C-alpha positions as CSV (number, residue, x, y, z in Angstrom):
1,M,0.0,-0.1,0.1
2,K,1.4,3.3,-1.0
3,K,2.4,5.7,2.0
4,S,-0.5,8.2,1.4
5,N,-3.2,5.3,1.2
6,K,-1.7,3.6,4.5
7,K,-2.0,7.0,6.2
8,E,-5.4,7.5,4.8
9,F,-6.6,4.1,5.9
10,E,-5.3,4.5,9.4
11,N,-7.1,7.8,9.7
12,I,-10.1,6.0,8.7
13,I,-10.1,3.2,11.2
14,N,-7.9,4.8,14.1
15,D,-10.9,5.4,16.2
16,I,-12.2,1.8,16.0
17,L,-8.6,0.4,16.7
18,I,-8.3,2.4,20.0
19,N,-11.8,1.3,21.1
20,N,-11.6,-0.7,24.4
21,K,-14.5,-3.2,23.3
22,F,-12.5,-3.7,19.8
23,K,-9.4,-4.2,21.6
24,E,-10.6,-7.2,23.2
25,L,-10.7,-8.9,20.0
26,D,-7.1,-9.3,20.1
27,G,-7.6,-12.0,22.5
28,E,-10.4,-13.9,20.5
29,L,-9.1,-16.6,18.3
30,H,-10.9,-16.7,14.9
31,H,-9.7,-18.8,11.8
32,G,-6.4,-19.4,13.5
33,I,-5.5,-15.9,14.3
34,S,-7.1,-13.0,16.5
35,R,-10.5,-11.7,15.5
36,A,-8.9,-8.2,15.5
37,G,-6.2,-9.4,13.0
38,H,-8.9,-11.3,10.6
39,S,-10.9,-7.9,10.8
40,L,-8.1,-5.7,10.0
41,R,-7.1,-7.8,7.0
42,V,-11.0,-7.8,5.8
43,A,-10.5,-3.9,6.3
44,K,-7.3,-3.3,4.3
45,N,-8.4,-5.6,1.4
46,T,-11.8,-3.8,1.3
47,Y,-10.3,-0.4,1.5
48,K,-7.9,-1.3,-1.7
49,I,-11.0,-2.7,-3.6
50,T,-13.6,-0.2,-3.0
51,K,-11.2,2.6,-3.5
52,K,-10.1,1.3,-6.9
53,L,-13.9,0.6,-7.9
54,N,-14.9,4.3,-6.8
55,L,-17.2,3.0,-4.0
56,N,-17.6,4.6,-0.6
57,Y,-14.5,3.4,0.5
58,E,-14.3,5.0,4.0
59,K,-17.7,3.6,5.1
60,A,-16.9,0.2,3.5
61,T,-13.7,-0.1,5.3
62,R,-15.0,1.0,8.7
63,A,-18.0,-1.6,8.4
64,A,-15.3,-4.2,7.3
65,L,-13.3,-3.7,10.4
66,M,-16.5,-3.9,12.6
67,H,-18.0,-6.9,10.7
68,D,-17.1,-9.3,13.5
69,F,-17.2,-6.8,16.4
70,Y,-18.2,-9.3,19.1
71,T,-16.6,-11.4,21.7
72,N,-17.1,-15.1,22.5
73,K,-18.7,-13.9,25.7
74,D,-21.2,-11.8,23.7
75,L,-22.5,-15.1,22.1
76,E,-21.7,-17.7,25.0
77,S,-25.2,-18.9,25.2
78,K,-25.2,-19.7,21.6
79,N,-24.3,-23.1,20.0
80,S,-21.9,-23.0,17.2
81,F,-24.4,-22.7,14.6
82,E,-26.5,-20.3,16.3
83,A,-23.3,-18.0,16.8
84,L,-22.5,-18.2,13.1
85,S,-25.8,-16.9,12.0
86,E,-26.3,-14.5,14.9
87,H,-22.9,-12.8,15.2
88,P,-23.7,-10.3,12.5
89,S,-26.4,-8.9,14.5
90,K,-24.3,-9.0,17.6
91,A,-21.6,-7.1,15.7
92,L,-23.9,-4.6,14.5
93,E,-25.4,-4.1,17.9
94,N,-21.9,-3.5,19.4
95,A,-20.9,-1.1,16.5
96,R,-24.0,0.9,17.2
97,K,-23.1,1.1,21.1
98,Y,-20.0,3.2,20.0
99,Y,-20.4,4.8,16.7
100,N,-23.0,6.3,14.4
101,I,-23.5,3.5,11.9
102,T,-25.2,4.6,8.6
103,S,-27.7,2.2,6.7
104,L,-24.7,1.4,4.3
105,E,-22.5,0.4,7.3
106,A,-25.3,-1.4,8.7
107,N,-26.0,-3.5,5.8
108,I,-22.3,-4.4,5.1
109,I,-22.1,-5.7,8.8
110,E,-25.5,-7.4,8.8
111,S,-24.9,-9.0,5.4
112,H,-21.4,-10.1,5.3
113,M,-22.3,-13.9,6.1
114,F,-24.7,-14.1,3.1
115,P,-25.8,-16.5,2.0
116,L,-25.5,-18.1,5.4
117,G,-26.8,-15.1,7.1
118,H,-30.4,-13.5,7.1
119,K,-29.7,-10.5,5.4
120,V,-28.9,-10.0,1.5
121,P,-26.3,-7.3,0.7
122,K,-28.1,-4.3,-0.6
123,Y,-25.2,-2.3,-1.7
124,A,-21.9,-2.9,-3.9
125,E,-19.8,-2.2,-0.9
126,S,-21.7,-4.8,1.0
127,W,-21.0,-7.3,-1.7
128,V,-17.4,-6.5,-1.5
129,V,-17.1,-6.8,2.0
130,S,-18.9,-10.3,2.1
131,L,-16.6,-11.4,-0.9
132,V,-13.5,-10.1,0.7
133,D,-14.5,-11.7,4.1
134,K,-14.9,-15.2,2.6
135,G,-11.4,-14.9,0.7
136,V,-9.7,-13.9,3.8
137,A,-11.2,-16.5,5.9
138,F,-10.4,-19.1,3.4
139,Y,-6.8,-17.9,3.3
140,E,-6.8,-17.9,7.1
141,M,-8.1,-21.2,7.5
142,Y,-5.6,-22.6,5.0
143,R,-2.8,-20.6,6.1
144,Y,-3.2,-20.8,10.0
145,K,-5.8,-23.3,11.2
146,L,-5.1,-26.1,8.5
147,S,-1.4,-26.3,9.4
148,L,-2.2,-26.3,13.2
149,T,-4.8,-29.1,12.5
150,L,-2.1,-31.1,10.5
151,G,0.5,-30.6,13.2
152,I,-1.8,-31.9,15.9
153,Y,-2.8,-34.7,13.7
154,I,1.0,-35.5,13.1
155,I,1.9,-35.5,17.0
156,F,-1.1,-37.5,17.5
157,M,0.1,-40.3,14.9
158,F,3.6,-40.3,16.1
159,N,2.4,-40.7,19.6
160,M,0.4,-43.8,18.6
161,I,3.1,-45.2,16.6
162,T,5.5,-44.9,19.6
163,I,2.8,-46.3,22.1
164,Q,2.4,-49.4,19.8
165,R,6.1,-50.1,19.9
């Protein structure tokens, strides 16, 4: 990212990054990394794409950063399937607690799980975030979680082999 774009990106998201509730996401595991790290990666890619497409990149970038703005504690009474489908609503609820969320930002946050979620993306920016989130999640699952799973599996197999001897 060019220096001027990097500075602009930081200016767009800085107030969210310093939010205490958002900082809690640093300790939340998500796709093999922190939920904050995942959200930041989605926001960076959204910024680049929406700016290039002459869309509302500022609102899209902010909403992308807040698309998973929830902690595990926020959804602790939910099973995994319920949490998967309900976390966009919780993320929007948390975003609204701290920021004046526009209808564009709300739709981006609520619809980022489409087609698994309840909301359909209404705006081009919403589609971008939904697609970027899926691409980033796929990358992170492959890059971090798959290697962790394979490592655990290899250790398990090694232990089974040595126990058999």
